[in-house]
C-alpha positions as CSV (number, residue, x, y, z in Angstrom):
1,X,28.4,10.2,-7.4
2,X,28.6,8.8,-3.9
3,X,27.4,5.2,-3.7
4,X,25.4,3.9,-0.7
5,X,25.8,0.4,0.6
6,X,22.9,-1.8,1.2
7,X,23.0,-1.1,5.0
8,X,22.9,2.7,4.5
9,X,20.1,2.4,2.0
10,X,18.2,0.2,4.5
11,X,18.7,2.6,7.3
12,X,17.8,5.7,5.3
13,X,14.7,4.2,3.6
14,X,13.4,1.9,6.4
15,X,13.3,-1.0,3.9
16,X,14.9,-4.2,5.2
17,X,18.0,-5.5,3.3
18,X,16.1,-8.7,2.4
19,X,13.4,-6.5,0.8
20,X,16.1,-4.5,-1.1
21,X,17.5,-7.8,-2.5
22,X,14.0,-8.9,-3.4
23,X,13.2,-5.6,-5.2
24,X,16.5,-6.0,-7.1
25,X,15.6,-9.5,-8.1
26,X,12.3,-8.2,-9.4
27,X,14.0,-5.4,-11.3
28,X,12.5,-2.6,-9.2
29,X,15.9,-1.2,-8.2
30,X,19.4,-1.8,-9.5
31,X,22.6,-2.0,-7.7
32,X,25.7,-0.3,-9.2
33,X,28.1,-3.0,-8.0
34,X,29.5,-4.4,-4.8
35,X,32.0,-3.4,-2.2
36,X,33.1,-6.8,-1.0
37,X,29.9,-8.7,-0.5
38,X,27.8,-5.6,0.1
39,X,25.6,-4.2,-2.7
40,X,26.1,-0.6,-3.6
41,X,23.4,1.7,-4.9
42,X,23.2,5.1,-6.4
43,X,21.4,7.9,-4.4
44,X,18.4,7.7,-6.8
45,X,17.5,4.4,-5.2
46,X,16.0,6.4,-2.2
47,X,13.5,8.1,-4.5
48,X,12.7,4.8,-6.1
49,X,12.1,3.2,-2.7
50,X,9.8,6.1,-1.7
51,X,7.8,5.5,-4.8
52,X,7.6,1.8,-4.2
53,X,6.5,2.3,-0.6
54,X,3.8,4.8,-1.8
55,X,2.7,2.5,-4.5
56,X,2.4,-0.4,-2.1
57,X,0.5,1.7,0.4
58,X,-1.9,2.7,-2.4
59,X,-2.6,-1.0,-3.1
60,X,-0.5,-1.5,-6.3
61,X,1.1,-4.9,-6.8
62,X,4.9,-4.9,-7.1
63,X,4.5,-6.0,-10.8
64,X,2.4,-2.8,-11.4
65,X,4.9,-0.7,-9.6
66,X,7.7,-2.1,-11.7
67,X,5.9,-0.9,-14.8
68,X,5.9,2.6,-13.4
69,X,9.7,2.9,-13.8
70,X,11.2,3.8,-17.2
71,X,14.7,4.1,-18.4
72,X,17.3,4.4,-15.7
73,X,14.7,3.8,-13.0
74,X,13.0,7.2,-13.6
75,X,9.4,7.3,-12.7
76,X,6.9,7.1,-15.5
77,X,3.6,7.3,-13.6
78,X,0.6,6.3,-15.7
79,X,-2.1,8.9,-14.8
80,X,-5.0,6.7,-15.9
81,X,-3.9,3.9,-13.5
82,X,-3.4,6.5,-10.7
83,X,-6.9,7.9,-11.3
84,X,-8.4,4.4,-11.3
85,X,-6.7,3.5,-8.0
86,X,-7.7,6.8,-6.4
87,X,-11.3,6.0,-7.4
88,X,-11.1,2.6,-5.9
89,X,-9.6,4.0,-2.7
90,X,-12.5,6.6,-2.6
91,X,-15.0,3.7,-2.7
92,X,-13.1,1.8,-0.1
93,X,-13.1,4.9,2.2
94,X,-16.8,5.2,1.8
95,X,-17.4,1.6,2.6
96,X,-15.1,1.7,5.7
97,X,-16.7,5.0,6.9
98,X,-20.1,3.3,6.7
99,X,-18.8,0.3,8.5
100,X,-17.2,2.4,11.2
101,X,-20.5,4.3,11.7
102,X,-22.5,1.1,11.9
103,X,-20.1,-0.4,14.5
104,X,-20.3,2.8,16.6
105,X,-24.1,2.7,16.4
106,X,-24.2,-1.0,17.4
107,X,-21.8,-0.4,20.3
108,X,-23.8,2.6,21.6
109,X,-27.4,1.5,20.8
110,X,-29.7,1.7,23.8
111,X,-32.0,-1.1,22.6
112,X,-32.1,-4.1,24.9
113,X,-30.9,-6.3,22.1
114,X,-29.2,-5.4,18.9
115,X,-31.8,-7.5,17.0
116,X,-34.5,-5.1,18.4
117,X,-32.8,-2.0,17.0
118,X,-34.5,-0.9,13.7
119,X,-31.2,0.7,12.5
120,X,-29.3,-2.6,13.1
121,X,-32.1,-4.5,11.3
122,X,-31.7,-2.2,8.3
123,X,-27.9,-2.7,8.4
124,X,-28.4,-6.4,8.4
125,X,-30.7,-6.3,5.4
126,X,-28.3,-4.0,3.5
127,X,-25.2,-5.9,4.2
128,X,-23.8,-9.4,4.1
129,X,-24.3,-9.8,7.8
130,X,-27.8,-11.2,7.1
131,X,-26.3,-14.6,6.1
132,X,-24.4,-14.8,9.3
133,X,-27.3,-14.1,11.7
């Protein structure tokens, strides 16, 4: 098995060496030893880092991601948690889509004042913007 030093892992994964050391401190990844002062990792660390990056992008905390690795760093992805996070992302996508559409309407509205626009008034009543107006 060819070991990769921390610089090569960083270059190939796009994860900074400081983050790699932090992930190791948290137990997300494990080095196989050192060559001088440089940590050495097995090639499986690249898959683990891809999963960590994906988990972070999906909004999972590092603590939750750590629980998704079993023996030897092999992924053990809890399907119920993945479904719950996908549902939360779906709701967030819906909210952001609505917000995007509202902003576009406000930006393009031909009314002399946004406060005169019936659609804008409806948006204010429906959202938390009412308290700010």
